[in-house]
C-alpha positions as CSV (number, residue, x, y, z in Angstrom):
1,X,179.5,208.8,233.5
2,X,177.8,207.5,230.3
3,X,179.5,208.2,226.9
4,X,177.5,210.6,224.7
5,X,178.0,212.0,221.2
6,X,176.4,215.2,220.2
7,X,176.0,216.7,216.7
8,X,175.0,220.4,216.5
9,X,172.7,221.6,213.8
10,X,170.4,224.6,213.4
11,X,166.9,224.3,214.9
12,X,163.9,226.4,214.3
13,X,162.1,226.9,217.6
14,X,158.8,228.7,218.1
15,X,158.5,230.7,221.2
16,X,156.6,234.0,221.0
17,X,155.5,233.5,217.4
18,X,158.7,234.5,215.7
19,X,161.1,231.9,214.3
20,X,164.9,232.0,214.7
21,X,167.7,229.5,214.3
22,X,169.0,228.3,217.6
23,X,171.7,225.8,218.6
24,X,170.7,222.2,218.9
25,X,172.7,219.1,219.8
26,X,171.7,215.5,219.1
27,X,172.6,213.2,222.0
28,X,173.1,209.4,221.9
29,X,173.7,207.6,225.2
30,X,173.4,204.4,227.1
31,X,170.9,204.5,229.9
32,X,170.7,202.8,233.3
33,X,169.6,199.4,231.8
34,X,172.2,199.4,229.0
35,X,169.7,200.5,226.3
36,X,170.7,202.9,223.6
37,X,168.7,206.2,223.8
38,X,168.4,209.2,221.5
39,X,167.5,212.7,222.3
40,X,168.7,216.3,221.9
41,X,169.6,219.5,223.8
42,X,168.5,222.9,222.5
43,X,168.7,226.5,223.6
44,X,165.5,228.6,223.7
45,X,165.2,232.3,224.4
46,X,162.1,231.6,226.5
47,X,159.7,228.8,227.4
48,X,157.0,228.5,224.7
49,X,153.7,230.0,225.8
50,X,151.7,227.6,223.6
51,X,151.0,224.5,225.7
52,X,152.2,221.3,224.1
53,X,154.4,222.9,221.5
54,X,157.5,221.1,222.9
55,X,156.3,217.5,222.4
56,X,159.0,214.9,221.9
57,X,159.6,214.2,218.2
58,X,159.3,210.7,216.8
59,X,162.3,208.6,217.8
60,X,163.2,211.1,220.6
61,X,163.5,209.5,224.1
62,X,164.3,212.8,225.9
63,X,164.9,216.5,225.4
64,X,167.0,219.0,227.4
65,X,165.8,222.6,227.0
66,X,168.2,225.4,228.1
67,X,166.5,228.7,228.6
68,X,168.5,231.9,227.9
69,X,166.7,233.8,230.7
70,X,164.8,232.9,233.9
71,X,161.2,232.0,233.1
72,X,158.3,234.2,234.2
73,X,155.9,232.2,236.3
74,X,155.6,228.4,236.5
75,X,156.5,226.1,233.7
76,X,155.3,222.5,233.4
77,X,157.3,220.4,230.9
78,X,155.9,217.1,229.7
79,X,157.4,213.8,230.7
80,X,160.8,213.2,229.0
81,X,161.6,216.9,229.0
82,X,163.9,218.7,231.5
83,X,164.2,222.5,231.5
84,X,167.3,224.2,232.6
85,X,166.4,227.7,233.9
86,X,169.4,230.1,234.5
87,X,169.8,232.1,237.7
88,X,170.3,235.2,235.5
89,X,169.9,236.0,231.8
90,X,172.6,234.4,229.6
91,X,174.9,236.6,227.6
92,X,173.7,237.1,224.0
93,X,176.8,235.4,222.6
94,X,175.4,232.1,223.7
95,X,173.1,231.8,220.6
96,X,176.0,231.5,218.2
97,X,175.8,228.0,216.9
98,X,178.8,225.9,216.0
99,X,179.3,224.2,212.6
100,X,176.8,221.4,212.0
101,X,179.6,218.9,211.4
102,X,181.2,219.4,214.8
103,X,181.1,216.3,217.0
104,X,181.8,216.4,220.7
105,X,182.8,213.6,223.1
106,X,181.4,212.8,226.6
107,X,183.7,215.3,228.3
108,X,182.3,218.2,226.4
109,X,178.7,217.0,226.8
110,X,177.2,219.0,224.0
111,X,177.8,222.3,225.7
112,X,175.9,224.3,223.0
113,X,178.8,226.8,222.9
114,X,178.1,228.0,226.4
115,X,180.7,230.4,227.8
116,X,182.2,229.9,231.3
117,X,180.1,232.9,232.4
118,X,176.9,231.4,231.1
119,X,177.7,228.0,232.6
120,X,178.1,229.6,235.9
121,X,174.7,231.4,235.5
122,X,173.1,228.0,234.7
123,X,174.8,226.4,237.7
124,X,173.1,229.1,239.9
125,X,169.7,228.2,238.3
126,X,167.3,225.3,238.6
127,X,166.1,222.1,236.8
128,X,162.4,221.6,236.1
129,X,161.0,218.2,235.1
130,X,157.7,216.3,235.4
131,X,159.4,213.8,237.7
132,X,161.8,214.6,240.6
133,X,165.4,214.5,239.6
134,X,168.3,213.4,241.7
135,X,170.7,215.9,240.2
136,X,170.7,219.7,240.7
137,X,171.8,222.4,238.4
138,X,174.9,222.7,240.5
139,X,175.7,219.1,239.9
140,X,175.2,219.4,236.1
141,X,177.2,222.6,235.6
142,X,179.9,222.2,238.2
143,X,183.5,222.9,237.3
144,X,182.8,225.1,234.3
145,X,181.3,222.2,232.3
146,X,177.8,221.5,231.0
147,X,177.3,217.7,231.7
148,X,174.1,217.4,229.6
149,X,174.4,213.7,228.9
150,X,174.7,213.1,232.6
151,X,171.5,215.2,233.1
152,X,169.8,213.1,230.3
153,X,170.7,209.8,232.1
154,X,169.3,211.2,235.4
155,X,166.1,212.2,233.6
156,X,165.6,208.8,232.1
157,X,166.4,207.1,235.4
158,X,164.0,209.3,237.3
159,X,161.2,208.6,234.8
160,X,161.7,204.9,235.1
161,X,161.8,205.1,238.9
162,X,158.6,207.2,239.0
163,X,156.8,204.5,237.0
164,X,157.2,202.3,240.0
165,X,157.1,204.8,242.8
166,X,153.7,206.1,241.5
167,X,151.8,202.8,242.0
168,X,153.6,202.4,245.3
169,X,152.4,205.8,246.5
170,X,148.8,205.1,245.3
171,X,148.7,201.7,247.0
172,X,150.0,203.0,250.2
173,X,147.5,205.9,250.4
174,X,144.3,204.8,248.8
175,X,141.5,205.7,249.1
176,X,143.2,209.0,250.1
177,X,145.2,211.0,247.6
178,X,148.7,209.7,246.9
179,X,151.6,211.3,248.5
180,X,154.4,212.8,246.4
181,X,156.2,210.4,244.2
182,X,159.6,210.4,245.9
183,X,162.0,207.8,247.4
184,X,160.4,208.6,250.8
185,X,157.6,206.2,249.8
186,X,160.1,203.3,250.0
187,X,160.7,204.1,253.6
188,X,157.0,204.1,254.2
189,X,156.7,200.7,252.4
190,X,159.6,199.3,254.5
191,X,157.7,200.2,257.7
192,X,154.6,198.3,256.4
193,X,156.7,195.2,255.5
194,X,158.3,195.3,259.0
195,X,154.9,195.6,260.7
196,X,153.5,192.6,259.0
197,X,156.7,190.5,259.3
198,X,157.2,191.3,263.0
199,X,153.6,190.4,264.0
200,X,153.7,187.0,262.2
201,X,150.4,187.7,260.5
202,X,149.6,185.0,258.0
203,X,152.7,182.9,258.8
204,X,153.0,179.8,256.6
205,X,151.1,181.2,253.6
206,X,153.3,181.0,250.5
207,X,151.6,183.9,248.7
208,X,152.3,186.2,251.7
209,X,155.9,185.0,252.0
210,X,156.5,185.7,248.3
211,X,155.0,189.2,248.7
212,X,157.2,189.9,251.8
213,X,160.3,188.7,250.0
214,X,159.6,190.8,246.9
215,X,158.8,194.0,248.8
216,X,161.7,193.5,251.2
217,X,164.1,193.3,248.2
218,X,162.7,196.6,246.9
219,X,163.0,198.5,250.2
220,X,166.5,197.2,250.9
221,X,167.9,198.4,247.6
222,X,171.1,200.3,248.3
223,X,170.9,202.5,245.2
224,X,168.2,203.8,242.8
225,X,169.6,201.7,240.0
226,X,169.4,198.6,242.2
227,X,165.8,199.4,243.2
228,X,164.8,199.8,239.5
229,X,166.6,196.6,238.4
230,X,164.8,194.7,241.1
231,X,161.4,196.3,240.4
232,X,161.6,195.6,236.6
233,X,162.6,192.0,237.3
234,X,160.0,191.2,240.0
235,X,157.1,193.3,238.8
236,X,156.9,193.5,235.0
237,X,153.2,194.0,235.7
238,X,152.9,197.0,238.1
239,X,149.4,195.9,239.1
240,X,150.9,192.9,240.9
241,X,153.1,195.4,242.9
242,X,150.0,197.3,244.0
243,X,148.1,194.1,244.9
244,X,151.0,192.9,247.1
245,X,151.0,196.2,249.0
246,X,147.3,196.0,249.4
247,X,147.8,192.5,250.8
248,X,150.1,193.8,253.5
249,X,147.8,196.7,254.3
250,X,144.8,194.3,254.6
251,X,146.7,192.0,256.9
252,X,147.8,194.8,259.2
253,X,144.3,196.3,259.3
254,X,142.0,193.3,259.3
255,X,144.1,190.1,259.9
256,X,141.1,187.7,260.3
257,X,139.5,188.7,257.0
258,X,142.8,188.9,255.2
259,X,143.8,185.4,256.2
260,X,140.4,184.2,255.1
261,X,141.0,186.0,251.8
262,X,144.4,184.4,251.4
263,X,142.9,180.9,251.9
264,X,140.2,181.6,249.3
265,X,142.6,183.0,246.8
266,X,144.7,179.8,247.1
267,X,141.5,177.8,246.6
268,X,140.7,179.8,243.5
269,X,144.2,179.5,242.0
270,X,144.1,175.7,242.3
271,X,140.6,175.4,241.0
272,X,141.5,174.5,237.4
273,X,138.4,174.3,235.2
274,X,137.8,172.5,231.9
275,X,136.8,174.6,228.9
276,X,133.3,173.2,228.8
277,X,132.6,174.6,232.3
278,X,131.9,178.0,231.0
279,X,129.5,179.1,233.7
280,X,131.8,178.0,236.5
281,X,134.8,179.6,234.8
282,X,132.9,182.9,234.5
283,X,132.0,182.7,238.2
284,X,135.7,182.1,239.1
285,X,136.8,185.1,237.0
286,X,134.3,187.4,238.7
287,X,135.2,186.2,242.2
288,X,138.9,186.7,241.5
289,X,138.2,190.3,240.4
290,X,136.0,191.1,243.4
291,X,137.8,189.1,246.1
292,X,140.9,191.2,246.0
293,X,143.1,192.7,248.7
294,X,142.5,196.1,247.3
295,X,138.8,195.6,248.2
296,X,139.6,194.7,251.8
297,X,142.1,197.5,252.2
298,X,140.4,200.3,250.4
299,X,136.7,199.4,250.3
300,X,136.1,197.1,253.3
301,X,132.3,197.7,253.0
302,X,132.3,195.6,249.8
303,X,134.0,192.6,251.4
304,X,130.9,190.8,252.7
305,X,129.3,190.7,249.2
306,X,132.6,189.5,247.6
307,X,132.9,186.8,250.3
308,X,129.3,185.7,249.6
309,X,130.2,185.3,245.9
310,X,133.3,183.3,246.8
311,X,131.4,181.0,249.0
312,X,128.8,180.4,246.3
313,X,131.5,179.5,243.8
314,X,133.2,177.2,246.3
315,X,129.9,175.2,246.8
316,X,129.4,174.8,243.1
317,X,133.0,173.8,242.4
318,X,133.2,171.3,245.3
319,X,130.0,169.6,244.1
320,X,131.4,169.3,240.6
321,X,134.7,168.1,241.8
322,X,133.3,165.3,244.0
323,X,131.4,163.9,241.1
324,X,134.4,164.2,238.8
325,X,136.7,162.5,241.4
326,X,134.4,159.5,241.8
327,X,133.8,159.1,238.1
328,X,137.5,159.5,237.2
329,X,138.7,156.8,239.6
330,X,136.0,154.5,238.5
331,X,137.4,154.9,235.0
332,X,140.9,154.4,236.3
333,X,139.9,151.2,238.1
334,X,138.7,149.7,234.8
335,X,141.9,150.7,233.0
336,X,144.0,149.2,235.8
337,X,142.1,145.9,235.5
338,X,142.8,145.9,231.8
339,X,146.5,146.6,232.4
340,X,146.7,143.8,234.9
341,X,145.2,141.4,232.5
342,X,148.0,142.1,230.1
343,X,150.7,141.6,232.7
344,X,151.6,138.1,231.5
345,X,152.3,139.6,228.0
346,X,154.5,142.3,229.4
347,X,156.4,139.8,231.6
348,X,156.9,137.6,228.6
349,X,158.2,140.5,226.5
350,X,160.6,141.5,229.3
351,X,162.0,138.0,229.5
352,X,162.3,137.7,225.7
353,X,164.2,141.0,225.6
354,X,166.9,139.4,227.7
355,X,167.7,137.0,224.9
356,X,170.3,139.3,223.2
357,X,170.9,136.7,220.5
358,X,167.5,137.5,219.1
359,X,168.5,141.1,218.4
360,X,167.8,144.5,219.9
361,X,165.1,144.5,222.7
362,X,161.6,145.4,221.4
363,X,159.0,147.7,223.0
364,X,161.3,149.2,225.6
365,X,159.5,152.5,225.8
366,X,156.1,150.8,225.8
367,X,157.2,148.7,228.8
368,X,158.4,151.8,230.7
369,X,155.1,153.6,230.0
370,X,153.2,150.4,231.0
371,X,154.8,150.6,234.4
372,X,153.9,154.3,234.9
373,X,150.3,153.6,233.9
374,X,150.1,150.8,236.4
375,X,151.1,153.2,239.1
376,X,148.9,156.0,237.9
377,X,145.8,153.9,237.7
378,X,146.3,152.1,241.0
379,X,143.7,154.2,242.8
380,X,143.3,157.1,245.3
381,X,143.0,156.2,249.0
382,X,140.3,159.0,249.3
383,X,138.1,157.7,246.5
384,X,135.4,157.2,249.0
385,X,136.1,160.0,251.4
386,X,137.1,163.0,249.4
387,X,133.9,164.8,250.3
388,X,135.2,165.5,253.8
389,X,138.5,166.8,252.5
390,X,137.4,169.6,250.2
391,X,136.2,172.3,252.5
392,X,139.5,174.2,252.2
393,X,141.2,172.3,249.3
394,X,140.5,172.8,245.7
395,X,141.9,169.4,244.7
396,X,142.2,166.0,246.4
397,X,145.1,166.2,248.9
398,X,146.2,162.7,248.0
399,X,145.9,162.4,244.2
400,X,145.9,166.1,243.2
401,X,143.3,165.4,240.5
402,X,142.2,168.5,238.7
403,X,138.7,169.1,237.3
404,X,140.0,169.2,233.7
405,X,141.9,165.9,234.0
406,X,140.5,162.8,232.2
407,X,141.4,159.1,232.4
408,X,144.2,158.1,230.0
409,X,142.2,155.6,228.0
410,X,143.9,156.3,224.7
411,X,147.4,156.0,226.2
412,X,146.5,152.7,227.7
413,X,145.2,151.4,224.4
414,X,148.3,152.6,222.5
415,X,150.7,151.1,225.0
416,X,149.0,147.7,225.1
417,X,149.0,147.7,221.3
418,X,152.7,148.5,221.2
419,X,153.5,145.7,223.6
420,X,151.4,143.3,221.6
421,X,153.3,144.2,218.4
422,X,156.7,143.9,220.2
423,X,155.7,140.4,221.4
424,X,154.9,139.3,217.9
425,X,158.2,140.8,216.7
426,X,160.1,138.7,219.2
427,X,158.0,135.7,218.2
428,X,159.0,136.2,214.6
429,X,162.6,136.3,215.5
430,X,162.2,133.1,217.5
431,X,160.6,131.5,214.4
432,X,163.7,132.1,212.2
433,X,165.4,128.9,210.9
434,X,168.7,129.7,212.7
435,X,167.1,130.0,216.1
436,X,164.8,127.0,215.6
437,X,167.8,124.8,214.6
438,X,169.8,125.9,217.7
439,X,166.9,125.3,220.1
440,X,166.1,121.8,218.6
441,X,169.5,120.6,219.6
442,X,168.6,121.0,223.2
443,X,166.6,117.8,223.3
444,X,164.4,119.2,226.1
445,X,160.7,118.7,226.3
446,X,160.0,122.2,227.5
447,X,161.9,123.7,224.7
448,X,160.0,121.5,222.2
449,X,156.7,122.8,223.7
450,X,158.0,126.3,223.5
451,X,158.9,125.9,219.8
452,X,155.4,124.6,219.0
453,X,153.8,127.6,220.7
454,X,156.1,129.9,218.7
455,X,155.4,128.2,215.5
456,X,151.6,128.5,216.1
457,X,152.0,132.2,217.1
458,X,150.0,131.5,220.3
459,X,150.9,134.5,222.4
460,X,148.6,133.6,225.3
461,X,150.1,130.2,225.6
462,X,153.6,131.6,225.4
463,X,152.9,133.8,228.5
464,X,151.8,130.6,230.4
465,X,155.0,128.6,229.8
466,X,157.7,131.3,229.6
467,X,159.1,131.7,233.1
468,X,162.5,132.7,234.3
469,X,163.8,129.1,234.3
470,X,162.8,128.5,230.7
471,X,164.3,131.9,229.6
472,X,167.6,131.0,231.3
473,X,167.5,127.6,229.5
474,X,166.8,129.3,226.2
475,X,169.5,131.9,226.8
476,X,172.0,129.1,227.4
477,X,171.3,127.2,224.2
478,X,171.2,130.4,222.1
479,X,174.5,131.4,223.4
480,X,176.0,128.0,223.0
481,X,174.7,128.0,219.4
482,X,176.3,131.4,218.7
483,X,179.6,130.3,220.2
484,X,179.5,127.0,218.2
485,X,178.9,129.1,215.0
486,X,181.8,131.4,215.9
487,X,184.2,128.5,216.6
488,X,183.1,126.2,213.8
489,X,185.8,127.3,211.3
490,X,188.5,126.7,213.9
491,X,187.1,123.3,214.8
492,X,186.8,122.4,211.1
493,X,190.5,123.2,210.6
494,X,191.4,121.2,213.7
495,X,189.5,118.2,212.3
496,X,191.4,118.5,209.1
497,X,194.7,118.7,210.9
498,X,195.3,122.3,209.6
499,X,196.7,124.8,212.1
500,X,194.5,127.9,212.1
501,X,196.1,131.2,211.6
502,X,196.7,133.3,214.8
503,X,194.5,136.2,213.6
504,X,191.6,133.8,212.8
505,X,191.8,132.3,216.2
506,X,192.0,135.7,217.9
507,X,189.0,136.9,216.0
508,X,187.0,133.9,216.9
509,X,187.8,134.2,220.6
510,X,187.0,137.9,220.6
511,X,183.6,137.1,219.1
512,X,183.0,134.4,221.8
513,X,183.9,136.9,224.5
514,X,181.5,139.5,223.1
515,X,178.7,136.9,222.9
516,X,179.2,135.9,226.6
517,X,179.5,139.6,227.7
518,X,176.2,140.5,226.0
519,X,174.5,137.5,227.5
520,X,175.7,138.2,231.0
521,X,174.7,141.9,230.9
522,X,171.2,141.0,229.7
523,X,170.8,138.4,232.4
524,X,171.9,140.9,235.1
525,X,169.4,143.5,233.9
526,X,166.6,140.9,234.0
527,X,167.4,139.2,237.3
528,X,166.5,140.8,240.7
529,X,169.3,142.3,242.8
530,X,171.5,139.9,244.6
531,X,170.7,139.2,248.3
532,X,172.8,141.2,250.7
533,X,172.7,138.5,253.4
534,X,175.7,136.1,253.2
535,X,174.7,132.5,253.1
536,X,176.7,129.7,254.6
537,X,176.9,127.7,251.4
538,X,176.4,128.5,247.7
539,X,173.1,127.7,246.0
540,X,172.9,124.4,244.2
541,X,173.8,124.5,240.5
542,X,171.0,123.6,238.0
543,X,171.9,120.5,235.9
544,X,171.4,120.6,232.2
545,X,168.8,118.0,231.1
546,X,169.7,115.6,228.4
């Protein structure tokens, strides 16, 4: 039972035209979903004869009206109001209000000073609300207590449930009048779900499978609260709930047309249109509105005209898509050619990035994007035959190109520009005096040629001469130069006959170890994976040229 706090205060209620102070209790409680709700319970001598005089006040989520005598004739409270009608007239002592400052806990449930005799008369009475309640007067007033907060919780729950049962009842009965909004509609819905599932109608369609899963979860709910929690999670838009019920009705009644409709709806959902295609977009919107399961289930005579509109849209769309597909992949082919022309530069940059002695690698992100763009622009196998593939598909089944998609010309230009700048950054590092001095000590003709290219900043020539062998050669001399620089203070002391300090020697060796470790790691990243086949003899070692 929910906790509730009630504060009593005088209330002026209008009934037969006279005003009199009657007991009223403010109620604060937590509803089925954990939300805080505010309302009140009050005692009236009779139900107001003026229609609409008992509207909920601002900030009031519910109201419980306890009548002091059985009503004459039928009463129709508005939604959010429940009327407690006694079996017999209550004793006059009931109208004595308690002090306004009195506060009651959940056990007392804002009993409005009802005597045991009057509670029993209310227990023998009835509850009247705009939506069917699960509780009865006997449940609320059993054991000599007036459980008004419990009644308020049931009222709020019943209202929320009716908001979902009502569209279910309409969708199950249309075009006929809806049946009463009760939990019996869930059993009727369960039978519909079973009929479609057991017959295997529309098997393999994802939209149908989703609808069956959704509706099965609702109909299998073990309790009202569970049903409501599932409904609010799955169907924030109640129109979607009705459309899925119409889908099942259509499949059971007209399976051929319904499967055709499922196929066309899938086509329409995947037919993404660019903003400039205003006429085609408008046609798509109209078709989606007309080509609905509600039409097939409720007004089947309108289906042929809706189908004609859908077929007309399909023809226009397919014609536009074929032209777009051809034009797009022609643009992509040009971009791919441009990317391939820059392949030597990207290869040179990758190789230069393995020379850790030059500093951090340059253009790493640009190189990764370059690889993705090479794959994206490689082409579509159906570039010449997509015309035959689009009778039922809204997009090419191989490349998935959408009608609003354009070739990434700007991305290609930006990536190539980044790679070019990264190459020049590495060339600048190679031009530094320290690096030049180390490389000149190699006494190798290829290295001399390499240095001339670097000094002239000839990027195209660098791409021609910079292969894996030369990079390995350069890496060796750069590492040797770093090691020599690290060990020079130790060697100088050795030459002078001075014993180096232990800490100085350890520091130098640690630096040498780090230089070698960085070089090996960079080489491993750059070289291809090792062969898994075991050879009979190790590969020959490359001799250093002098």
